[in-house]
Structures are given as C-alpha cells and as structure tokens.
N, C-alpha and C positions, 0 to 999 in steps of 0.2 A: 064577602068574597067566597065563592064556592070552593070545595076541596079540589076541584079539577084545575084550578089555576093558582098562580102565585104572582107576586110583584117582584120584578127585578129592578133594584135601585142602583143607579150609577152614582158613585160618591165623588165629591170634589172637596176641596178644603173648606168650602162654605156650607157643606151639608149635602142634603139630597137634592138632585135635580130632576132628570127625566125618570119616568116610570113606564115599564113595558109589561103588559099583561101576557102571560104565557103559561104553558103547562109545567107541572113539576119536573117532567123529563127534560124540558128545554132549560129550566133553571139550572139543572145539573150540567148542561152543556156549555152555556155561556154565562159568565158571572163576573162581578167586579174583582179587582185585586184583593187578596186576602182569603178567598175561598180555598178551603183545604184541598191540596192536590192540584190547584189551578196552575196552568202554564201561561205566562204572560205572552200575549200575541201582538197586541198593538194598542192603539188609543182611539177613542171615539172622535168625531168631528169637533167636539168640545174640549178635546185634550185629556179626557178621562182615561186612565189605564184600564185595559180590558184583558181578561184571561179566559181561557177555555178549559173546562174540566174534562179533558179528553181521557184522563186516567181515573177511573171511578169504579165503585163496587158493582158494576153491571156490565154485561157484554155491550160493546159500543162500536158503532160504525161511523166513520168520517169519510166524506168525499171531498177531495180537493180538485177543483177544475182550474188548470193553469199550468205554470211552468214548474220546473224542478226546484227553483229557489224556495218557493213557499213550502214544498214538501220536505225539503232538507232542513229548513228552519224549524218546522214542527218536530221533526225527528230529533234535532239538536236540543230543543227545549224539553222533550221527553227524557232524553239522556240526562239533562241537567237536574231533573227531579228524581233521578234514580231508576228510570225504566230500562228494561231490556229492550233492544230494538232489533227486529228481524226484518230485513228487506228482501223481498222476492222481486227480482227484476230481470229484464232482458238486456239491460245496459249497466252491468255491474261497475264499469269504470266511472260512471257518473256519481256513484255512491261511495267511492273510496274515501272521500273527504270525511265521512262519518267515522270510519275506522281510524284514520289519522288523528281525528279529534279525540277519540276514545283512548289513544295511546296504546302501549303494549303491556303485557303481563310480565311476571318475573322471569319467564323463559324467553322473553324477547318476541314472542308471537303477539299478533293483534289481540287486544283485550276482548274477552268473550261478551262484553256488554253489547257489542254490535256484531251481528251476523249478516252476511250478504249471501243470498241463496239464488238458485235458479227458479224459474217459474214452474215449480212442481211441488206437490205436497211433501212436507217433511214433519218430523216430530218437533213440536215447539216447546220451549221452556215452560214450566208450570208457573203461571202468574200468581202473585199474592199481593196483599196490601203493601208489604215492604219491598216487593220487587214486581211492579206491574209490567205488563208486556205491551209494546206497540209493534204491530205487524204492518209493514208498509207494502202494499201490493202495487207495484209499478209495472203493470202489464198491458198498457195501452188503453184506448178509449172504451173497450168492451171487456172488462176484466171478468175472469171466471172466479167462482167462489172456492179458491184453494184453501183459504184460512179464515172461514167465517168465525166471528167471535162467539164463543159458546160459554165462556166462563166469566165470572167477575174479574175485574182488573185486566181484562184483555181488550184492547182496542185495535181494530183493523182500519187502516187508512187506505182508501182507493185513490190512486193518483191518475186522474183523467187529463191527458194533454189537451183535449178539446171535447166539446159536446158531440155525441154520436146518437143517432136515433135509437140504437139498440142499448144505450146506457140508461134508459129510463128506469128500469127495475132497480139497478144498483143505486141510482140517484134517489129514488123515492124511498128506499129502505134505510137511508142514512139518518142517523140521529142529528147530524149537523153537516152542512155543506159550506165550504169556503170557495167563493168564486172570484177569480181575477177577471180582468177586462176580457170581453169576448167580442169577436167580429159580429157584424149585424146578423148574418145568417145563423150563427151559433146562439146568439142572444135570443133570436126568434124561436129556435128550438128549445132553449131553456124556458121560454115563456109557455110553450106547449106542455113541457114536462111538469112545471110547477104552477101553471096558470097565473102567470105574472101579468100585471097591467102594463100598458105602454110606458108610463113614467119609469117603472123599474127596469124595463127592457132598455130604455134609453140610458139609464144610469149604468147598466152593465157595459154598454159600449163606450162609455166615456171615462171609466175609472183610470186614474194615473197608475203607473207601474207599482207604486208602493201602497196601494189600497186594495182591500178585498171587501166582499159582501159576505156576512155570516147569515146563512139562510136556514130556516127551520120552521116548524109549525108555529104560526103566529109570530114569526121572527124575521125581520129584515133589518140588519144592522151593518152600517158602513164603518170600516175600521182602517186606520193607517198602520201599516206594519212598522214595528220598531226593531231595529237591529243594533246590537251593542258592538263595541269595538272588536271584541274577540270573534264574534260571529262574522263581522266584515272581513277579518283576516282569513277566516275559513271559507266563507261563501262568496266574498266579494260584495259589490254594491247591490242594493235591492233592485230587482228587475222583474219584468213580467214573465220571461221564459229563459230557456237555455237551448 
C-alpha cells in the first residue's frame, strides 16, 4: 500500500468486514466508532456504527445538502463532544433549539457554547483541541466565504438546502459532503459537479428520509441516521427537510 492511501475498516462484533481504499485526509473525515474526536452520525447498511471526525487538528470544510434536521443534528453532536458552535444564518428562529439544548449560564442568559449570528463576518472564538469550533453557515444554496476555516480545530459547515449551479466551488472544496435525497434535476446537477455515474445518481433520488450519502475523494458511503431519545425530544423525528 502506498503512502497516499489508507484502509478504512468497518468493525463488527465478528471482526473486520468491508475495506475501503481512500486517502489519509478522508480517513480523518469518516471512520468507525472509537476514532478520537469522532462524532457518531449513523450506521452502515450492515448495521455498523459510523462516525465522522469533523473536529480535527486541521482546518476542515463540510457541506450538507438537505434539510435543517441533518444540520442541527451535526451541530448537536459537536456540542456533545465539547465544541463551541457559531451559527451564521438568515433564519435564526430555526436554530433556537440549539441554545435551548445548551441551557443557560449562572446569570440566566443562554450558555456561550452556542452563538447565533447574522450573515456577516464577526470575530470567532479561538479554537483549540480542548475547545474545537464548529461554524455553521446557513446562508442559502450559494454561500459566501464569511468564515473559511483557517486554523486547526475549526470546522465550517455549509448548509445547502438544494443543489445550485453556482455552488460547485463550495461543494468541490469540501473535505466531506453529506447528501440527503435529491429530486431528479438536482441529482443530475450533483452528477455534473462530482462526475457521478448513473447508478449513484439514481441512489440519490431514492434515499429514505433517514439516510444520507457520505461523499468524498474515493468515497461513496450510504448511512442511516441514528437519533437518540434526547435528540428526538429536541429535533423531533428524523426527516428530509424543514
């Protein structure tokens, strides 16, 4: 095996099963449960738990194509592992659930763990290994680079409600893309952006509400979202959109 690739092993109770050849960068992005700093996201079609190392010692970009449910779940998982979360959005009311989940500080105000901001540049908290930073950019299908990740332990998530022809640069710059079900026209646009073959395009159009595709360099992995009881109380049932 060359230095430019690694093997990702999906573990079950019976040992190792499937193997996927991918670059070291993508090994940092998607890995089995147990990876340091990994956030549980879902399970593989074989029922194996899957995590994403979205908070890592390198500037990181994630693109989520789909509804708010997925974006808010990723933010909640980041909070659960100790990350600061800054949400830049034009629909702040849709993100208030994060502040409610974070609770309040000693003064009765919302805990500083979560900040909801307008779509304009602001000074961000300084990320570190002990306090990584997740910046959620919820600015529509063609986001501007307001908060590009420039330092280790900073991850910027771009929430795209749908595929747009002008979103190709953002999509191609991502370290990892999570795709929910797409209408046929948007799936065909995704095919042009990522050069997807017809079987993958068809798969994108037929995903259930609770499944996503993890897409990256030499990576196409289907996952079923897992939502625990507390998250269901905060976010409601798993769904494709809001």
